[in-house]
The first five atom37 places (N, CA, C, CB, O) and aatype in JSON, in Angstrom:
{
  "aatype": [12, 1, 9, 10, 8, 16, 12, 10, 1, 19, 7, 3, 10, 6, 11, 15, 10, 3, 13, 18, 16, 1, 19, 9, 7, 12, 11, 10, 10, 1, 1, 8, 3, 18, 14, 3, 7, 11, 13, 16, 10, 0, 13, 19, 7, 13, 7, 14, 6, 3, 16, 8, 14, 0, 10, 6, 10, 16, 8, 2, 17, 7, 19, 6, 11, 18, 6, 10, 7, 16, 0, 18, 7, 8, 19, 0, 10, 7, 19, 14, 3, 9, 1, 0, 16, 4, 3, 0, 9, 1, 5, 0, 7, 7, 11, 19, 19, 1, 6, 14, 7, 14, 12, 11, 8, 7, 16, 16, 19, 9, 0, 13, 19, 6, 3, 14, 3, 7, 18, 1, 19, 6, 10, 9, 5, 11, 3, 16],
  "atom_mask": [
    [1, 1, 1, 1, 1],
    [1, 1, 1, 1, 1],
    [1, 1, 1, 1, 1],
    [1, 1, 1, 1, 1],
    [1, 1, 1, 1, 1],
    [1, 1, 1, 1, 1],
    [1, 1, 1, 1, 1],
    [1, 1, 1, 1, 1],
    [1, 1, 1, 1, 1],
    [1, 1, 1, 1, 1],
    [1, 1, 1, 0, 1],
    [1, 1, 1, 1, 1],
    [1, 1, 1, 1, 1],
    [1, 1, 1, 1, 1],
    [1, 1, 1, 1, 1],
    [1, 1, 1, 1, 1],
    [1, 1, 1, 1, 1],
    [1, 1, 1, 1, 1],
    [1, 1, 1, 1, 1],
    [1, 1, 1, 1, 1],
    [1, 1, 1, 1, 1],
    [1, 1, 1, 1, 1],
    [1, 1, 1, 1, 1],
    [1, 1, 1, 1, 1],
    [1, 1, 1, 0, 1],
    [1, 1, 1, 1, 1],
    [1, 1, 1, 1, 1],
    [1, 1, 1, 1, 1],
    [1, 1, 1, 1, 1],
    [1, 1, 1, 1, 1],
    [1, 1, 1, 1, 1],
    [1, 1, 1, 1, 1],
    [1, 1, 1, 1, 1],
    [1, 1, 1, 1, 1],
    [1, 1, 1, 1, 1],
    [1, 1, 1, 1, 1],
    [1, 1, 1, 0, 1],
    [1, 1, 1, 1, 1],
    [1, 1, 1, 1, 1],
    [1, 1, 1, 1, 1],
    [1, 1, 1, 1, 1],
    [1, 1, 1, 1, 1],
    [1, 1, 1, 1, 1],
    [1, 1, 1, 1, 1],
    [1, 1, 1, 0, 1],
    [1, 1, 1, 1, 1],
    [1, 1, 1, 0, 1],
    [1, 1, 1, 1, 1],
    [1, 1, 1, 1, 1],
    [1, 1, 1, 1, 1],
    [1, 1, 1, 1, 1],
    [1, 1, 1, 1, 1],
    [1, 1, 1, 1, 1],
    [1, 1, 1, 1, 1],
    [1, 1, 1, 1, 1],
    [1, 1, 1, 1, 1],
    [1, 1, 1, 1, 1],
    [1, 1, 1, 1, 1],
    [1, 1, 1, 1, 1],
    [1, 1, 1, 1, 1],
    [1, 1, 1, 1, 1],
    [1, 1, 1, 0, 1],
    [1, 1, 1, 1, 1],
    [1, 1, 1, 1, 1],
    [1, 1, 1, 1, 1],
    [1, 1, 1, 1, 1],
    [1, 1, 1, 1, 1],
    [1, 1, 1, 1, 1],
    [1, 1, 1, 0, 1],
    [1, 1, 1, 1, 1],
    [1, 1, 1, 1, 1],
    [1, 1, 1, 1, 1],
    [1, 1, 1, 0, 1],
    [1, 1, 1, 1, 1],
    [1, 1, 1, 1, 1],
    [1, 1, 1, 1, 1],
    [1, 1, 1, 1, 1],
    [1, 1, 1, 0, 1],
    [1, 1, 1, 1, 1],
    [1, 1, 1, 1, 1],
    [1, 1, 1, 1, 1],
    [1, 1, 1, 1, 1],
    [1, 1, 1, 1, 1],
    [1, 1, 1, 1, 1],
    [1, 1, 1, 1, 1],
    [1, 1, 1, 1, 1],
    [1, 1, 1, 1, 1],
    [1, 1, 1, 1, 1],
    [1, 1, 1, 1, 1],
    [1, 1, 1, 1, 1],
    [1, 1, 1, 1, 1],
    [1, 1, 1, 1, 1],
    [1, 1, 1, 0, 1],
    [1, 1, 1, 0, 1],
    [1, 1, 1, 1, 1],
    [1, 1, 1, 1, 1],
    [1, 1, 1, 1, 1],
    [1, 1, 1, 1, 1],
    [1, 1, 1, 1, 1],
    [1, 1, 1, 1, 1],
    [1, 1, 1, 0, 1],
    [1, 1, 1, 1, 1],
    [1, 1, 1, 1, 1],
    [1, 1, 1, 1, 1],
    [1, 1, 1, 1, 1],
    [1, 1, 1, 0, 1],
    [1, 1, 1, 1, 1],
    [1, 1, 1, 1, 1],
    [1, 1, 1, 1, 1],
    [1, 1, 1, 1, 1],
    [1, 1, 1, 1, 1],
    [1, 1, 1, 1, 1],
    [1, 1, 1, 1, 1],
    [1, 1, 1, 1, 1],
    [1, 1, 1, 1, 1],
    [1, 1, 1, 1, 1],
    [1, 1, 1, 1, 1],
    [1, 1, 1, 0, 1],
    [1, 1, 1, 1, 1],
    [1, 1, 1, 1, 1],
    [1, 1, 1, 1, 1],
    [1, 1, 1, 1, 1],
    [1, 1, 1, 1, 1],
    [1, 1, 1, 1, 1],
    [1, 1, 1, 1, 1],
    [1, 1, 1, 1, 1],
    [1, 1, 1, 1, 1],
    [1, 1, 1, 1, 1]
  ],
  "atom_positions": [
    [[40.31, 112.7, 171.79], [41.23, 112.66, 172.91], [40.46, 112.71, 174.21], [42.24, 113.81, 172.84], [39.35, 113.24, 174.28]],
    [[41.07, 112.13, 175.25], [40.5, 112.21, 176.59], [41.62, 112.07, 177.6], [39.43, 111.12, 176.81], [42.7, 111.57, 177.28]],
    [[41.38, 112.51, 178.81], [42.36, 112.35, 179.88], [42.38, 110.88, 180.28], [42.03, 113.28, 181.1], [41.33, 110.3, 180.55]],
    [[43.56, 110.28, 180.33], [43.7, 108.89, 180.74], [43.92, 108.76, 182.23], [44.84, 108.23, 179.99], [43.22, 108.0, 182.91]],
    [[44.89, 109.51, 182.75], [45.16, 109.46, 184.18], [45.94, 110.68, 184.62], [45.92, 108.17, 184.55], [46.5, 111.42, 183.8]],
    [[45.97, 110.88, 185.93], [46.8, 111.89, 186.56], [47.72, 111.15, 187.52], [45.94, 112.99, 187.31], [47.27, 110.29, 188.26]],
    [[49.01, 111.49, 187.5], [49.99, 110.8, 188.34], [50.29, 111.62, 189.58], [51.28, 110.53, 187.55], [50.54, 112.82, 189.51]],
    [[50.28, 110.94, 190.73], [50.69, 111.51, 192.01], [51.8, 110.65, 192.58], [49.49, 111.61, 193.0], [51.69, 109.43, 192.61]],
    [[52.87, 111.28, 193.04], [53.93, 110.54, 193.74], [53.53, 110.42, 195.2], [55.33, 111.25, 193.59], [53.13, 111.4, 195.83]],
    [[53.63, 109.21, 195.73], [53.2, 108.97, 197.11], [54.33, 108.36, 197.93], [51.97, 108.04, 197.14], [55.15, 107.59, 197.42]],
    [[54.37, 108.72, 199.2], [55.43, 108.25, 200.09], [55.16, 106.88, 200.67], [0.0, 0.0, 0.0], [56.1, 106.11, 200.88]],
    [[53.91, 106.55, 200.94], [53.54, 105.25, 201.51], [52.4, 104.71, 200.66], [53.13, 105.37, 203.03], [51.24, 105.1, 200.83]],
    [[52.72, 103.81, 199.76], [51.73, 103.32, 198.81], [50.55, 102.66, 199.5], [52.38, 102.34, 197.85], [49.41, 102.85, 199.09]],
    [[50.8, 101.88, 200.54], [49.7, 101.17, 201.21], [48.73, 102.15, 201.86], [50.25, 100.2, 202.26], [47.52, 101.96, 201.79]],
    [[49.25, 103.2, 202.49], [48.37, 104.22, 203.09], [47.58, 104.93, 202.01], [49.19, 105.24, 203.9], [46.38, 105.18, 202.18]],
    [[48.22, 105.24, 200.89], [47.53, 105.92, 199.79], [46.47, 105.02, 199.17], [48.53, 106.36, 198.72], [45.36, 105.48, 198.88]],
    [[46.78, 103.75, 198.98], [45.78, 102.82, 198.44], [44.6, 102.69, 199.39], [46.4, 101.45, 198.18], [43.45, 102.65, 198.94]],
    [[44.85, 102.62, 200.68], [43.78, 102.55, 201.66], [42.89, 103.78, 201.57], [44.36, 102.41, 203.09], [41.67, 103.67, 201.58]],
    [[43.51, 104.97, 201.47], [42.75, 106.21, 201.39], [41.88, 106.23, 200.14], [43.68, 107.41, 201.4], [40.67, 106.46, 200.23]],
    [[42.47, 106.0, 198.98], [41.72, 106.14, 197.74], [40.71, 105.01, 197.51], [42.68, 106.18, 196.58], [39.7, 105.22, 196.83]],
    [[40.95, 103.83, 198.08], [40.0, 102.73, 197.9], [38.99, 102.67, 199.04], [40.74, 101.4, 197.79], [37.78, 102.74, 198.8]],
    [[39.44, 102.54, 200.26], [38.52, 102.37, 201.39], [37.82, 103.68, 201.77], [39.27, 101.81, 202.59], [36.61, 103.69, 201.99]],
    [[38.58, 104.76, 201.85], [38.01, 106.03, 202.31], [37.23, 106.74, 201.21], [39.12, 106.94, 202.83], [36.11, 107.19, 201.44]],
    [[37.8, 106.85, 200.02], [37.17, 107.57, 198.91], [36.23, 106.66, 198.11], [38.24, 108.16, 197.99], [35.23, 107.14, 197.57]],
    [[36.53, 105.37, 198.02], [35.64, 104.45, 197.31], [36.06, 104.06, 195.91], [0.0, 0.0, 0.0], [35.28, 103.45, 195.18]],
    [[37.3, 104.41, 195.52], [37.8, 103.98, 194.22], [38.17, 102.5, 194.28], [39.02, 104.84, 193.78], [38.24, 101.91, 195.35]],
    [[38.4, 101.93, 193.13], [38.84, 100.54, 193.02], [40.29, 100.52, 192.57], [37.94, 99.73, 192.03], [40.72, 101.37, 191.79]],
    [[41.05, 99.54, 193.07], [42.4, 99.32, 192.56], [42.24, 98.66, 191.2], [43.27, 98.43, 193.54], [41.72, 97.54, 191.1]],
    [[42.67, 99.34, 190.15], [42.51, 98.85, 188.79], [43.66, 97.96, 188.36], [42.38, 100.01, 187.83], [43.46, 96.95, 187.69]],
    [[44.86, 98.34, 188.74], [46.04, 97.52, 188.44], [47.22, 98.03, 189.25], [46.37, 97.54, 186.92], [47.26, 99.19, 189.67]],
    [[48.17, 97.14, 189.44], [49.36, 97.47, 190.23], [50.52, 96.65, 189.68], [49.15, 97.2, 191.77], [50.36, 95.47, 189.37]],
    [[51.68, 97.29, 189.56], [52.85, 96.57, 189.04], [54.12, 97.12, 189.66], [52.91, 96.67, 187.49], [54.33, 98.33, 189.71]],
    [[54.97, 96.21, 190.14], [56.29, 96.56, 190.67], [57.3, 96.55, 189.53], [56.72, 95.59, 191.8], [57.25, 95.7, 188.64]],
    [[58.23, 97.51, 189.57], [59.32, 97.59, 188.59], [60.64, 97.54, 189.37], [59.22, 98.92, 187.72], [61.24, 98.58, 189.65]],
    [[61.09, 96.32, 189.72], [62.29, 96.18, 190.55], [63.53, 96.83, 189.96], [62.55, 94.73, 190.78], [64.33, 97.4, 190.71]],
    [[63.72, 96.75, 188.64], [64.91, 97.36, 188.05], [64.91, 98.88, 188.21], [65.0, 97.0, 186.57], [65.97, 99.5, 188.35]],
    [[63.72, 99.48, 188.2], [63.61, 100.92, 188.37], [63.34, 101.34, 189.81], [0.0, 0.0, 0.0], [63.35, 102.52, 190.13]],
    [[63.1, 100.35, 190.67], [62.81, 100.58, 192.09], [61.6, 101.49, 192.29], [64.02, 101.2, 192.77], [61.65, 102.47, 193.03]],
    [[60.49, 101.14, 191.61], [59.24, 101.87, 191.82], [58.06, 100.94, 191.58], [59.16, 103.1, 190.9], [58.19, 99.88, 190.96]],
    [[56.9, 101.36, 192.08], [55.64, 100.65, 191.9], [54.61, 101.63, 191.36], [55.14, 100.0, 193.23], [54.54, 102.78, 191.81]],
    [[53.82, 101.19, 190.4], [52.7, 101.98, 189.9], [51.41, 101.27, 190.29], [52.8, 102.17, 188.35], [51.26, 100.07, 190.09]],
    [[50.48, 102.04, 190.84], [49.15, 101.52, 191.16], [48.14, 102.5, 190.58], [48.96, 101.34, 192.72], [48.23, 103.7, 190.81]],
    [[47.18, 101.98, 189.84], [46.14, 102.8, 189.22], [44.83, 102.56, 189.95], [46.0, 102.49, 187.71], [44.41, 101.42, 190.14]],
    [[44.17, 103.65, 190.36], [42.88, 103.58, 191.04], [41.88, 104.45, 190.28], [43.01, 104.04, 192.52], [42.26, 105.42, 189.63]],
    [[40.6, 104.09, 190.38], [39.57, 104.88, 189.73], [38.19, 104.35, 190.04], [0.0, 0.0, 0.0], [38.02, 103.4, 190.8]],
    [[37.21, 105.0, 189.44], [35.81, 104.64, 189.67], [35.23, 103.73, 188.6], [34.97, 105.88, 189.76], [34.08, 103.32, 188.69]],
    [[36.02, 103.41, 187.59], [35.54, 102.54, 186.53], [36.7, 102.11, 185.66], [0.0, 0.0, 0.0], [37.83, 102.53, 185.89]],
    [[36.43, 101.29, 184.66], [37.49, 100.77, 183.8], [38.25, 101.9, 183.09], [36.91, 99.81, 182.76], [37.67, 102.92, 182.71]],
    [[39.54, 101.7, 182.94], [40.38, 102.73, 182.34], [40.04, 103.03, 180.88], [41.83, 102.31, 182.44], [40.37, 104.1, 180.38]],
    [[39.39, 102.11, 180.2], [39.04, 102.39, 178.8], [37.88, 103.38, 178.69], [38.67, 101.09, 178.09], [37.62, 103.9, 177.6]],
    [[37.18, 103.65, 179.8], [36.06, 104.6, 179.76], [36.12, 105.66, 180.86], [34.76, 103.86, 179.88], [35.37, 106.64, 180.81]],
    [[37.01, 105.5, 181.85], [37.09, 106.43, 182.98], [38.54, 106.86, 183.2], [36.51, 105.78, 184.26], [39.46, 106.05, 183.03]],
    [[38.75, 108.12, 183.59], [40.12, 108.52, 183.96], [40.52, 107.86, 185.27], [40.23, 110.06, 184.07], [39.66, 107.45, 186.06]],
    [[41.81, 107.76, 185.5], [42.33, 107.11, 186.7], [43.37, 108.01, 187.37], [42.94, 105.73, 186.36], [43.84, 108.99, 186.79]],
    [[43.7, 107.64, 188.59], [44.85, 108.23, 189.27], [45.96, 107.19, 189.27], [44.5, 108.68, 190.74], [45.74, 106.04, 189.64]],
    [[47.13, 107.6, 188.85], [48.31, 106.74, 188.91], [49.07, 107.13, 190.17], [49.21, 106.87, 187.61], [49.57, 108.25, 190.27]],
    [[49.16, 106.21, 191.11], [49.93, 106.44, 192.32], [51.3, 105.84, 192.11], [49.23, 105.83, 193.58], [51.43, 104.62, 191.96]],
    [[52.33, 106.68, 192.09], [53.7, 106.24, 191.85], [54.46, 106.24, 193.16], [54.39, 107.13, 190.8], [54.59, 107.27, 193.82]],
    [[54.97, 105.07, 193.52], [55.78, 104.97, 194.73], [57.21, 104.63, 194.32], [55.2, 103.9, 195.71], [57.49, 103.52, 193.86]],
    [[58.11, 105.59, 194.51], [59.53, 105.36, 194.28], [60.11, 104.79, 195.57], [60.29, 106.68, 193.85], [60.09, 105.44, 196.61]],
    [[60.62, 103.57, 195.48], [61.08, 102.87, 196.66], [62.15, 103.69, 197.38], [61.62, 101.48, 196.29], [63.07, 104.23, 196.75]],
    [[62.01, 103.77, 198.69], [62.99, 104.5, 199.5], [62.68, 105.98, 199.67], [0.0, 0.0, 0.0], [63.37, 106.66, 200.44]],
    [[61.67, 106.5, 198.98], [61.28, 107.9, 199.13], [60.01, 107.94, 199.97], [61.05, 108.61, 197.72], [58.97, 107.42, 199.57]],
    [[60.11, 108.55, 201.15], [58.97, 108.55, 202.07], [58.14, 109.82, 202.02], [59.46, 108.34, 203.45], [57.01, 109.82, 202.51]],
    [[58.66, 110.9, 201.44], [57.91, 112.16, 201.43], [58.36, 113.02, 200.26], [58.1, 112.93, 202.76], [59.53, 113.0, 199.87]],
    [[57.41, 113.78, 199.72], [57.69, 114.7, 198.62], [57.29, 116.11, 199.02], [56.95, 114.26, 197.35], [56.39, 116.31, 199.83]],
    [[57.96, 117.07, 198.42], [57.54, 118.47, 198.53], [56.4, 118.64, 197.53], [58.74, 119.48, 198.25], [56.56, 118.33, 196.35]],
    [[55.27, 119.14, 197.99], [54.12, 119.25, 197.1], [54.23, 120.42, 196.14], [52.86, 119.38, 197.92], [53.62, 120.39, 195.07]],
    [[54.98, 121.45, 196.49], [55.12, 122.59, 195.59], [53.9, 123.48, 195.6], [0.0, 0.0, 0.0], [52.94, 123.22, 196.32]],
    [[53.94, 124.52, 194.81], [52.84, 125.47, 194.79], [52.04, 125.42, 193.49], [53.35, 126.86, 195.01], [51.04, 126.12, 193.37]],
    [[52.45, 124.63, 192.53], [51.74, 124.57, 191.25], [50.55, 123.61, 191.31], [52.69, 124.14, 190.15], [49.53, 123.85, 190.66]],
    [[50.66, 122.55, 192.07], [49.58, 121.57, 192.16], [48.39, 122.16, 192.9], [50.06, 120.27, 192.86], [48.56, 122.86, 193.9]],
    [[47.19, 121.89, 192.4], [45.98, 122.36, 193.05], [45.26, 121.23, 193.75], [0.0, 0.0, 0.0], [45.4, 121.05, 194.96]],
    [[44.49, 120.46, 192.99], [43.71, 119.38, 193.59], [43.12, 118.49, 192.5], [42.6, 119.94, 194.49], [43.1, 118.85, 191.32]],
    [[42.63, 117.34, 192.93], [41.8, 116.46, 192.12], [40.37, 116.76, 192.56], [42.19, 114.92, 192.3], [40.12, 116.92, 193.75]],
    [[39.42, 116.83, 191.63], [38.03, 117.11, 191.98], [37.14, 115.91, 191.68], [37.53, 118.35, 191.21], [37.29, 115.25, 190.65]],
    [[36.22, 115.64, 192.6], [35.27, 114.55, 192.46], [33.86, 115.09, 192.63], [35.55, 113.42, 193.47], [33.6, 115.83, 193.59]],
    [[32.95, 114.75, 191.74], [31.55, 115.11, 191.89], [30.86, 114.09, 192.78], [0.0, 0.0, 0.0], [31.03, 112.89, 192.61]],
    [[30.07, 114.58, 193.75], [29.37, 113.7, 194.69], [27.91, 114.13, 194.8], [30.06, 113.72, 196.09], [27.61, 115.32, 194.72]],
    [[26.99, 113.16, 194.98], [25.57, 113.51, 195.05], [25.15, 114.12, 196.39], [24.75, 112.28, 194.78], [24.19, 114.9, 196.42]],
    [[25.82, 113.79, 197.49], [25.47, 114.31, 198.82], [26.77, 114.64, 199.54], [24.6, 113.28, 199.64], [27.37, 113.77, 200.17]],
    [[27.2, 115.88, 199.45], [28.52, 116.27, 199.94], [28.65, 116.11, 201.45], [28.8, 117.7, 199.55], [29.71, 115.71, 201.94]],
    [[27.59, 116.4, 202.19], [27.67, 116.28, 203.65], [27.79, 114.82, 204.07], [26.43, 116.92, 204.31], [28.6, 114.48, 204.94]],
    [[27.0, 113.96, 203.46], [27.08, 112.52, 203.76], [28.44, 111.96, 203.35], [25.95, 111.74, 203.04], [29.0, 111.12, 204.05]],
    [[28.97, 112.44, 202.22], [30.28, 111.99, 201.76], [31.36, 112.39, 202.76], [30.6, 112.56, 200.37], [32.23, 111.58, 203.09]],
    [[31.33, 113.64, 203.23], [32.32, 114.09, 204.22], [32.2, 113.29, 205.51], [32.14, 115.59, 204.52], [33.21, 112.92, 206.1]],
    [[30.97, 113.02, 205.95], [30.77, 112.22, 207.16], [31.36, 110.82, 206.99], [29.27, 112.14, 207.51], [32.01, 110.3, 207.89]],
    [[31.11, 110.2, 205.83], [31.63, 108.85, 205.56], [33.15, 108.85, 205.51], [31.06, 108.3, 204.24], [33.79, 107.94, 206.02]],
    [[33.73, 109.87, 204.9], [35.19, 109.97, 204.82], [35.78, 110.13, 206.22], [35.61, 111.15, 203.92], [36.77, 109.49, 206.56]],
    [[35.17, 110.99, 207.02], [35.64, 111.21, 208.39], [35.53, 109.92, 209.22], [34.82, 112.35, 209.06], [36.45, 109.57, 209.96]],
    [[34.39, 109.22, 209.08], [34.2, 107.97, 209.82], [35.19, 106.89, 209.4], [32.77, 107.46, 209.63], [35.53, 106.01, 210.19]],
    [[35.66, 106.96, 208.16], [36.64, 105.98, 207.66], [38.06, 106.37, 208.0], [36.5, 105.83, 206.15], [39.01, 105.68, 207.62]],
    [[38.23, 107.49, 208.73], [39.56, 107.91, 209.15], [40.17, 108.97, 208.25], [0.0, 0.0, 0.0], [41.33, 109.35, 208.46]],
    [[39.42, 109.46, 207.26], [39.92, 110.51, 206.38], [39.87, 111.87, 207.06], [0.0, 0.0, 0.0], [39.19, 112.05, 208.07]],
    [[40.6, 112.81, 206.49], [40.72, 114.16, 207.06], [40.0, 115.17, 206.18], [42.21, 114.55, 207.22], [40.41, 115.41, 205.04]],
    [[38.92, 115.76, 206.7], [38.2, 116.82, 206.01], [38.86, 118.13, 206.42], [36.65, 116.82, 206.35], [38.86, 118.48, 207.6]],
    [[39.42, 118.86, 205.46], [40.14, 120.09, 205.78], [39.34, 121.35, 205.46], [41.46, 120.11, 205.04], [39.73, 122.44, 205.86]],
    [[38.25, 121.21, 204.75], [37.31, 122.31, 204.53], [35.93, 121.7, 204.51], [37.61, 123.11, 203.2], [35.61, 120.89, 203.64]],
    [[35.11, 122.1, 205.46], [33.76, 121.57, 205.56], [32.92, 122.04, 204.37], [33.1, 122.01, 206.89], [33.24, 123.04, 203.74]],
    [[31.84, 121.3, 204.07], [30.99, 121.68, 202.94], [30.41, 123.09, 203.1], [29.86, 120.68, 202.78], [29.98, 123.49, 204.19]],
    [[30.41, 123.81, 202.01], [29.83, 125.14, 201.98], [30.06, 125.75, 200.62], [0.0, 0.0, 0.0], [30.78, 125.2, 199.79]],
    [[29.44, 126.92, 200.38], [29.6, 127.54, 199.07], [31.03, 127.98, 198.83], [28.66, 128.72, 198.93], [31.72, 128.42, 199.76]],
    [[31.46, 127.87, 197.59], [32.8, 128.34, 197.25], [32.86, 129.85, 197.39], [33.2, 127.9, 195.82], [31.84, 130.54, 197.28]],
    [[34.05, 130.35, 197.63], [34.25, 131.79, 197.75], [33.81, 132.48, 196.45], [35.74, 132.12, 198.08], [34.2, 132.06, 195.36]],
    [[33.01, 133.5, 196.59], [32.54, 134.29, 195.45], [31.63, 133.5, 194.52], [33.72, 134.82, 194.67], [31.53, 133.82, 193.33]],
    [[30.97, 132.46, 195.03], [30.09, 131.66, 194.19], [29.06, 130.92, 195.03], [0.0, 0.0, 0.0], [28.94, 131.15, 196.23]],
    [[28.32, 130.04, 194.38], [27.27, 129.3, 195.07], [27.49, 127.79, 195.04], [25.94, 129.62, 194.47], [26.79, 127.06, 195.74]],
    [[28.44, 127.3, 194.26], [28.71, 125.87, 194.18], [29.17, 125.39, 195.55], [29.77, 125.56, 193.09], [30.06, 125.98, 196.16]],
    [[28.56, 124.3, 196.02], [28.91, 123.75, 197.33], [30.09, 122.8, 197.17], [27.68, 123.02, 197.98], [30.04, 121.84, 196.39]],
    [[31.16, 123.09, 197.91], [32.39, 122.3, 197.83], [32.89, 121.95, 199.23], [33.48, 123.06, 197.04], [32.46, 122.55, 200.22]],
    [[33.79, 121.0, 199.29], [34.53, 120.64, 200.5], [35.89, 120.12, 200.04], [33.76, 119.57, 201.38], [36.07, 119.79, 198.87]],
    [[36.84, 120.05, 200.96], [38.14, 119.49, 200.64], [38.52, 118.44, 201.68], [39.21, 120.59, 200.57], [38.29, 118.61, 202.87]],
    [[39.12, 117.36, 201.19], [39.72, 116.35, 202.05], [41.19, 116.24, 201.66], [38.97, 114.95, 201.93], [41.59, 116.7, 200.59]],
    [[41.96, 115.63, 202.53], [43.4, 115.53, 202.29], [43.83, 114.08, 202.35], [44.19, 116.37, 203.3], [43.43, 113.35, 203.26]],
    [[44.65, 113.65, 201.4], [45.13, 112.26, 201.4], [46.35, 112.16, 202.32], [45.48, 111.79, 199.95], [46.81, 113.17, 202.83]],
    [[46.89, 110.95, 202.53], [48.01, 110.78, 203.46], [49.26, 111.57, 203.12], [48.36, 109.35, 203.53], [50.07, 111.85, 204.01]],
    [[49.44, 111.95, 201.85], [50.61, 112.73, 201.46], [50.35, 114.23, 201.48], [51.06, 112.32, 200.08], [51.26, 115.02, 201.19]],
    [[49.14, 114.64, 201.82], [48.81, 116.06, 201.86], [48.19, 116.6, 200.6], [0.0, 0.0, 0.0], [47.91, 117.79, 200.51]],
    [[47.96, 115.73, 199.59], [47.29, 116.18, 198.37], [45.83, 116.47, 198.7], [47.4, 115.1, 197.24], [45.2, 115.75, 199.47]],
    [[45.31, 117.54, 198.12], [43.92, 117.91, 198.34], [43.02, 117.24, 197.3], [43.75, 119.45, 198.28], [43.37, 117.12, 196.12]],
    [[41.85, 116.81, 197.77], [40.81, 116.28, 196.91], [39.57, 117.14, 197.15], [40.53, 114.74, 197.2], [39.05, 117.2, 198.27]],
    [[39.11, 117.81, 196.09], [37.92, 118.65, 196.21], [36.69, 117.8, 195.95], [37.98, 119.86, 195.22], [36.65, 117.02, 195.0]],
    [[35.69, 117.96, 196.79], [34.39, 117.34, 196.58], [33.44, 118.44, 196.11], [33.86, 116.62, 197.89], [33.4, 119.52, 196.72]],
    [[32.7, 118.19, 195.05], [31.76, 119.17, 194.5], [30.37, 118.55, 194.48], [32.19, 119.62, 193.05], [30.17, 117.48, 193.92]],
    [[29.41, 119.25, 195.11], [28.03, 118.78, 195.13], [27.48, 118.77, 193.72], [27.15, 119.67, 196.06], [27.41, 119.81, 193.07]],
    [[27.1, 117.6, 193.25], [26.53, 117.45, 191.91], [25.17, 116.78, 192.04], [27.47, 116.61, 190.97], [25.08, 115.62, 192.42]],
    [[24.11, 117.51, 191.74], [22.78, 116.93, 191.78], [22.62, 115.98, 190.61], [21.69, 118.04, 191.75], [22.95, 116.32, 189.47]],
    [[22.12, 114.79, 190.91], [21.97, 113.8, 189.83], [20.53, 113.63, 189.45], [22.54, 112.46, 190.25], [20.21, 112.84, 188.56]]
  ]
}
């Protein structure tokens, strides 16, 4: 078994696709409109779905905003240079909401960015 994807409901699919592809660097893997159900699914990721997990961005037509709730935490991405990654995200118009630094009560270097819907994406320094 392996994780295939994680689904996020998004209010503005084009803004979310721009964030995850242009700002974060994922690729649009596939996209399909479901007119009878009035929704669109777009899958983004860093590699093919048969070998890499993906994010499923679900846009329900006519819904512009969701309550994020308190159960959701974040999506985490390993990056080789966290400071350069934050700088690139900021330069691309992304929002860094926690600058790089050690995690509370630990030494792992992390940062957080926020997507257009307010979902948090954790960046974790991973030496390669």
